[in-house]
N, C-alpha and C positions, 0 to 999 in steps of 0.2 A: 625415625619411622616407627609407628606403633605396630604391635603384633597383628592386629586385624587388617591393617593396610597391606603389610607384607604378605599375608596369606591370600588376600584378594589378588594382588599382582602375580603371585605364583600360580594361582588357578587360571588366570587369564593367559599367562605365558604357556602353561601346559596345554590349554585348549587350542591355542594357535598352532603349536607344534604338532599336535595330533591331526588337526585339520589339514595342515600342509602335507604331512606324511600320507594321508589318505588320498590327496590329489595326485601326488607323485606316483603312488602305486596303481591307482585305478584309471586315471585319465588317459595316459598315453596308449594303453591297449585298446581303448574304445573310440578314441578321437581321430577323425580325419576331416579334412576341409577340401572342398572342391577347388580346382584350379584349372587354368588354361595355358597351354604352351604358346608363346608369342612368336617363336621362330624355330626352325629346325635346330635341334641342339643335341649334343652327345649325352647319353645316359651312362653314368659311370658306376663302378662297383663300390665307390666310397666318396666321401665329401671333399673332393679336390681333384685337380688335373693330374696328380701323380697316380691316380687309380685308373684301371683299364676301362675302356669303352665297352659296354655290354649291348647297347642298342642306340637308336636315334629316335627321339620324340619329335613328332611332326607339328608344324605350325597349325594352331587351331585345335589341337587334340585336347580333349577333356581328361583330366587326371585327378586322382585323389592324393592330396598331400598328407602324408602320415606324420612326418616330423621334420624339423629344421635344425641344422647345426651350423653356426657361423652364417655364411651367406649361401649355404647349400640346403636343398630340401630333398627328402626321400619321397618319390612319387610311385604310385601304383597305377598301371595302365594296361592296355592290351599289349601283350608281348612282355619281354623282360622288364622287371621293375628296377629302380636304382636311383642314384643321386643326380640332380641337375642344378646348375647355378640358378639362384633366384632371379638373376637378371633377365632370365628368359621365361618367367612365369607371370601370370596375372591371377588375381583372385577369381573366384567363381562368378562374381558379378562384373568382372572385367576391370576391376580397379588395379592401380599400380601396386607393386610389392616393394616394401622397404628393402633396399639392396643388401644391407649388412645385418638387419634384424628381421628377416622375413616372417618369423613366427608371429610378430606383432600383427602383420597384415592378415594372417590366416587365423588369428585368435588364440595362438599358443606360441610358446617359445621352448621347444624341446631340444636339448643338446646332449652331448655325451663326452665323457673323458675316458671311456673304456670300462667304466664301472656300472653301466646301466643308464637308463633314461633319467633326465633331470628336467625340472621346470624352473624357469627364472621368475621370481616374484618381485614386485616393486611398485611404488606409487608412480602413476603416470607412465606405466609400461617401461620404466627404467630397469635394465637387467641388474641382477644381484652381483654378477661378476662380469668383467669385460669379455667381449666376444672377439676373437681374432679372426679376421677375414682372410681366407686362403687366396692364393693367386688363382684366378679362374678366367683370365682374359683369353678370348678366342674370337676368330673371325670365320664367318661362314660364306661360302661361295655357291651361287645358284645358277642353274642353267637357263633361267628365264628372268626377264626384268622384274623389278619390284619384289624381289626376294621370293619368287615362286619356283615351283618345279623341284627337281632333284637337287641335292646339295651335299657338300662335305665341309668339314670345319678343320681349321688349323689353330693351334695355340701359339702364343708368343714364343718366338725362338724356333718354330718349325718352318720347314720350307720344302719345296719340290722343284728340282731343276728340270724335270720333264714330267708333265702331267699325264702323258700317255692317253689313257681312255678319256680323260677330261680335257685334253688339248682342244683348243678352239671351241669350247662349250660354255664358258663362263659369261653370264650376262648381267649379273648384279652381285654386290658385295655387302654383307651385313657386318658392320664394324662398330658395335655400340660402345666399346671402351676406348675408341680413338687410337688404336694401335697404328704403327707405321707399316702399311701393306704395300709391297712392291709387286706389281704384275708386269709380266714381260711377254712380248709377242714371239720371242725366240727362246729356245732351250738355253740352259746355263746362264739365265738372268741377263739376257741381252735385249736391247730395245725396250726399255722399261718406262713405266710411270708409277708414281707413288700416291696412295690414298691414305688419309688420316681420319676420314669419316666414312660413313656408309654411302653407297652409291646404288641407287635404284636402277640405273642404266649406265653403260660404260662408253657410249659414243663410238669413237673409232676403234676402241679396244673390245667392243662387243663381239663375242665368239671369236676372239683373236688372241687368246692368252695361252701360252705354252708352259711357262714356269712362274712360280710365285714364291715369295717368302714373307714372313710376318715377324716384326721386331717389336 
């Protein structure tokens, strides 16, 4: 390789590095994308179910998506802001969101490893490094059919042997991840039936559930 060719390649490489650095520094602070919550979902203090619940985002609520990490996105809304699973978001135009790389759907891919914001670059929206999807499965229970009204959510492995204030109130179940959901008409998991899909109405178990568990 002659001297002039090496110099040209060095100049190109330097220019690309500077441009990339400028994007990383300035874009995250100014960028936000509109989104819509598709069902009632827990808002958490961090990107995963191990973080505490700070609020509930309501179905149909419009939010600003500030950044995404793995399959979680940080949203700003009325009330406490926080992280939600991308499974429960749609783009501002109502489009579906990529479940494991939601930043692609919102026009950015911002993640973090504790050292500040980063942006993944690549041809064809391929990430520069693999994204590990955290466990985020949960099921939401509604007091009206077709996933309407008040709700609460349980994650895989959680249960309630006596729903107390929610006893005999559940009318529909949103189970997008196909978990094994056992609902029972008596306390302590007696007289039960099992769902592995969502159910917009519960037939004979409508308003007749006293204990539940999710596996």
